[in-house]
C-alpha positions in Angstrom: 24.6 9.8 -2.9 25.0 12.3 -5.7 27.6 15.0 -5.8 24.9 17.6 -5.2 23.6 16.0 -2.0 26.5 17.0 0.3 26.1 20.7 -0.7 22.4 20.5 0.1 23.0 18.7 3.3 25.4 21.4 4.4 22.8 24.0 3.7 20.2 22.1 5.7 22.5 21.6 8.6 23.2 25.3 8.7 19.4 26.0 8.7 18.9 23.4 11.5 21.5 25.1 13.6 19.7 28.4 13.0 16.4 26.8 14.1 17.9 25.4 17.3 19.4 28.8 18.2 16.3 30.7 17.3 13.6 28.7 18.9 13.6 25.3 20.6 10.1 24.1 19.6 9.4 25.7 16.3 11.0 26.2 13.0 12.2 29.6 11.9 11.5 30.8 8.4 14.5 31.0 6.1 15.3 33.5 3.4 15.4 32.1 -0.1 18.8 32.4 -1.8 19.0 33.7 -5.4 19.7 30.9 -7.9 23.4 30.2 -8.2 25.6 27.5 -9.5 23.7 24.5 -10.7 20.3 26.1 -10.1 21.3 29.1 -12.3 22.5 26.7 -15.0 19.2 24.9 -14.9 17.4 28.1 -15.5 19.5 29.2 -18.5 19.5 25.7 -20.0 15.8 25.2 -19.6 16.2 22.3 -17.2 13.2 23.4 -15.1 11.1 23.4 -18.3 12.2 19.8 -19.1 11.4 18.7 -15.6 7.9 20.3 -15.9 7.4 18.3 -19.1 8.4 15.2 -17.2 5.7 15.9 -14.6 3.2 16.1 -17.4 4.3 12.7 -18.7 4.0 11.4 -15.1 0.4 12.4 -15.1 -0.3 10.2 -18.1 1.4 7.3 -16.3 -0.6 8.0 -13.2 -3.9 7.7 -15.0 -2.7 4.5 -16.6 -1.6 3.1 -13.3 -5.0 3.6 -11.7 -7.0 2.9 -14.9 -8.6 6.4 -14.8 -9.5 8.7 -17.6 -9.3 12.0 -15.6 -7.3 13.2 -12.5 -10.7 14.0 -10.9 -11.4 10.3 -10.7 -8.6 9.7 -8.3 -9.7 9.1 -4.7 -7.6 10.2 -1.7 -6.9 9.5 1.9 -5.7 12.7 3.5 -3.5 13.2 6.6 -2.6 9.5 6.6 -0.2 10.1 9.5 -0.8 7.2 11.8 -0.7 3.4 11.7 -4.5 3.3 12.2 -5.2 5.7 9.3 -2.8 3.9 7.1 -4.3 0.5 7.7 -7.8 2.0 7.1 -6.7 3.4 3.8 -5.1 0.1 2.8 -8.1 -2.0 3.7 -9.7 -4.0 0.9 -13.0 -2.1 1.2 -11.3 1.3 1.1 -12.1 3.3 -2.0 -8.6 4.9 -1.9 -6.0 5.3 -4.6 -3.7 7.9 -3.3 -2.3 8.3 0.3 -1.5 11.9 1.3 0.7 12.2 4.3 2.8 14.8 6.1 6.5 14.3 6.7 7.9 16.0 9.7 11.0 15.7 11.9 10.5 14.3 15.4 10.2 11.1 17.4 8.4 7.8 17.2 8.5 5.8 20.4 12.1 5.4 21.5 13.4 6.6 18.1 14.5 10.3 18.1 15.4 12.8 15.4 14.1 11.1 12.3 11.4 11.6 9.6 7.9 10.8 10.9 4.4 11.1 9.5 2.9 14.0 11.4 1.6 17.5 10.8 3.0 20.4 12.7 2.9 21.3 15.5 3.0 17.6 16.4 6.5 16.3 16.7 5.7 12.6 17.5 4.0 9.8 15.7 3.5 6.0 15.8 4.4 5.9 12.1 7.9 6.7 10.8 8.5 7.6 7.1 10.4 4.3 6.6 7.6 2.3 8.1 5.0 4.2 6.0 6.7 3.5 2.7 7.6 -0.1 3.5 4.0 -0.8 4.4 2.8 0.7 1.1 5.4 -1.3 -0.8 4.3 -4.5 0.9 0.6 -3.7 0.2 1.3 -3.0 -3.5 3.4 -6.2 -3.9 0.8 -8.5 -2.4 -2.6 -7.1 -3.2 -4.9 -8.4 -5.9 -7.0 -5.2 -5.5 -6.2 -1.6 -5.8 -2.6 -0.5 -5.6 -1.8 2.8 -3.9 0.3 5.9 -4.8 1.6 8.4 -2.2 1.9 12.1 -1.9 4.5 13.3 0.6 4.0 16.8 2.0 7.4 17.8 3.5 6.9 20.0 6.5 10.6 20.2 7.6 13.7 20.7 5.5 15.6 18.1 7.5 13.4 15.3 6.1 14.0 16.0 2.4 17.4 14.5 1.7 17.1 11.4 3.9 13.7 10.5 2.6 14.5 11.0 -1.0 17.7 9.0 -0.5 15.7 6.1 1.0 13.3 6.2 -2.0 16.3 6.1 -4.4 17.8 3.1 -2.4 14.5 1.2 -2.4 14.2 1.7 -6.2 17.5 0.1 -6.7 18.3 -0.4 -10.4 14.7 0.6 -11.3 13.5 4.0 -12.2 11.2 4.2 -9.2 9.8 2.3 -6.3 7.1 0.9 -8.5 4.2 3.2 -7.6 3.4 6.9 -8.1 5.2 9.3 -5.7 4.3 13.0 -5.5 6.4 15.3 -3.4 5.1 18.6 -2.0 6.6 21.4 0.0 5.4 25.0 0.6 8.4 26.8 -1.0 6.9 30.1 -2.1 5.4 33.0 -0.1 1.7 33.0 -0.4 -1.3 34.8 1.2 -0.5 36.2 4.6 3.2 36.9 3.7 4.4 33.9 5.8 8.0 33.1 4.8 8.6 29.5 3.5 10.6 27.2 5.8 12.0 25.3 2.8 14.1 26.8 0.1 12.7 26.2 -3.4 16.1 25.8 -5.0 17.2 23.3 -2.4 13.9 21.4 -2.7 14.0 21.2 -6.5 17.7 20.3 -6.6 17.2 17.5 -4.1 14.2 16.1 -6.0 15.9 16.3 -9.3 19.1 14.7 -8.1 18.0 12.1 -5.6 14.6 10.9 -6.8 13.7 12.3 -10.3 10.9 9.8 -10.7 8.8 11.8 -8.3 6.1 14.2 -9.6 6.7 17.7 -8.2 3.8 19.4 -6.5 5.2 22.6 -4.9 3.0 24.9 -2.9 2.7 28.3 -1.3 2.6 29.2 2.4 -0.8 30.4 3.7 -1.4 32.2 6.9 -4.5 34.3 7.3 -5.6 35.9 10.6 -9.3 36.8 11.1 -10.9 39.0 13.6 -14.1 36.9 13.7 -16.0 34.2 11.9 -17.8 37.0 9.9 -14.5 38.5 9.0 -13.2 35.1 7.8 -16.3 34.5 5.6 -16.1 38.0 4.1 -12.4 37.9 3.3 -12.6 34.3 1.9 -15.6 35.4 -0.3 -13.6 38.4 -1.5 
């Protein structure tokens, strides 16, 4: 574990305690902290810019990995959050290059309090994060057909450090686990003014320190309330 990870872990444990005290079955939004310490150093030293350039280089590697000329040629399996959906996407006849899946915190059978593949409000799944990645690694090492990449959409801050640490461990002495990994979290406030549940500074710091081979794909929170179907259509058209 890097020297940065214990600091991040302490922050996330504090948030987890806040979540438990505030609401038993839902996550509370957290206020973003102003950049300080290492994050502030990154800003002044241009580290974020260098990491952005690295993501651009990763795009070139991604196209080479899949033999594509354009990102629009990449085909996706979305919400690959169960064993059945994963196996369907890995099937030989499946025209799928990238597996998008949601990473939440919950239970899987008798296993409790761990990273699972599920989209909130679901807190249970038959597929854990570890099983998901191991199955993709197995597929990519054995297949004579199309290898897969993964996009991990983190829905709970508690998942970030343990999942990135596992990716780093699986990579071993190599730069990466051997296939493209994109990481996403909604870290900025977007339409609807819903507060993000994951701190951008913590998310970026964890990615940079624990698994820098990942391509960052940060997002915005979205929460729109409509009075009716007509209101929804009108506002979306606007």
